[in-house]
N, C-alpha and C positions, 0 to 999 in steps of 0.2 A: 415546924411541921415535920412529921415523920414522912420521908420521901416514899418509903415502902407502902404507905397507905394510899398514895396517889393512883397507881394503876391497880387493877384487880389482882388478887393473888391466885396461884394455881388452884384449880378446882372451880373457878368461877364459870368456866365454859362447860359445855356438855359434849359428849362424843358426837361427831358429825357424820351424817349419812353420806354415802357415796365415796368413802375413803377406804374401801375394802378392809374394814376392821381396824384401820390405823387411826389412832386417836390424835387429833390436832386441836389444840386449845386455841380458840379465837374469842377472847373476852369481848363482850359488848361494850360500847361506849368509847372504844379506842378508834383511832384512824390508822390506816395501813398503807404502805407504799408498795409499788410494784417490785421494789428491790428487797422486800420482806423485812422492813423496819416497822415498828409500831410507834404511835405518838399518843400521849395522853396530854391534852392541852388544858391548862387552867389559867384563864385570862390570857396574858401574853407570854406565859412560860410553858414550854413543851418539854415533857419528859420523853426521851427516845430510847428505844431498845430494839433488839432483834426478835422476831417472832418465834413462837414455838416450832413452827414448820422449818424456819431457817436453822435453828439450833439442832433440830433433828437431822436435817440434811447434812449439816457440817460434821456431826458426830462430836466426840469428846473435844471440847475447846481447851487448848493448852497455852495460848498466848493471846494477849489483847493489847492494842495500841490505841489510845484515845487522845483527843486534843486537850490542851490546857485551858483552864478558866481564862476567859478574856479573848480567846481565839474566835474569829468569825468563820462560820461555815456557810456554804452556799447550796441551795436546793439542787439535788441530783449530782452533786460532786462528792467524792470520797472524803470522809472526815476521820476515818480510823481503819484499823486492820484487825481482823480476827483470824487466828490460825488454829486449825484443828488437826487431829491425826489424819484427816482426809485431804485437807486443802487449806490454802491461804486465800482469804477473800477480803475485798474492800467493804467497808460499811459506808453506805451512801446517806447523805443528809436528805430527809424527807421535807425539810423546811430550811429557810435561811435565817440566820440570826447570830447572836453572840453567846458563846458557852458561858453559863453562869454557875454551873456545878458539874463536877465529874464524880462518878461513883469510884472513889479512891481505892476501895478494897478489891475491885475486880482484877487489876493487873496481877496481884499476888494470888488470887483465887478465881481464875476465869471460869472454872467449872460451875460456878454459881449461875452462869448464864444457862447452862444445860438444865440445872436443877430448878430454876425459878425465873424464866425469861421475862415474865411480866411483873415480878415483885422485886426481890433483892438483886436480880440480874439487869436492872435498868442501867443504861450506859452514861448518858449525859442529860443535862437540863439546859435548854436554850431559850434566851429571850428572843422571841420570834420578831423579825423585822417587818414581815408582811403577812398579816393574819389571813389574807385571802388565799395564801398557799395551802392552808389547811383544807380548803374546799376542794383542792385537786386530789386529795387523798381518798382512799376507799373506806367504806364502812366494813364491818365484819363480814356481812353477807357477800359483798362484792369481792372481798379478799378471798373468801372460801371458794367462790366461783373461779377466780383466777388460778388458784392453786390446783383446783380440780382439772382445769384445762391444761395446765402444765404437765399433769400426770398422765394425760391421755396419750 
């Protein structure tokens, strides 16, 4: 299966009201964490990436460190690092599980995250160890509300 078909591609969302003209893409059907990661779950496998808002706040991404296939990640713990021209930030696991696939092209071309955070910019795929953790994540509307409150 083509991984890029799992999450929606850029353009799937619409401009959001209340963001003072700033466009923030929040595709429907995904789950979102308070640390600005998105999750596209398909059965017990979750594709994880950082949100459009997160990549926008980071600015141009220049370096990325991701776990290896087979590594275990734990919900709310860092599993990677993203470095931009503005900052170095940890990437937090929105769910627990075992890494089953890594987007191998990203470390050489981390700018893809800026260009297509919900498509080609996905980070890892994880076999989720506790599917109930997905219920703790926000839907798109809840995520938009959280981001709006952060901007106040």
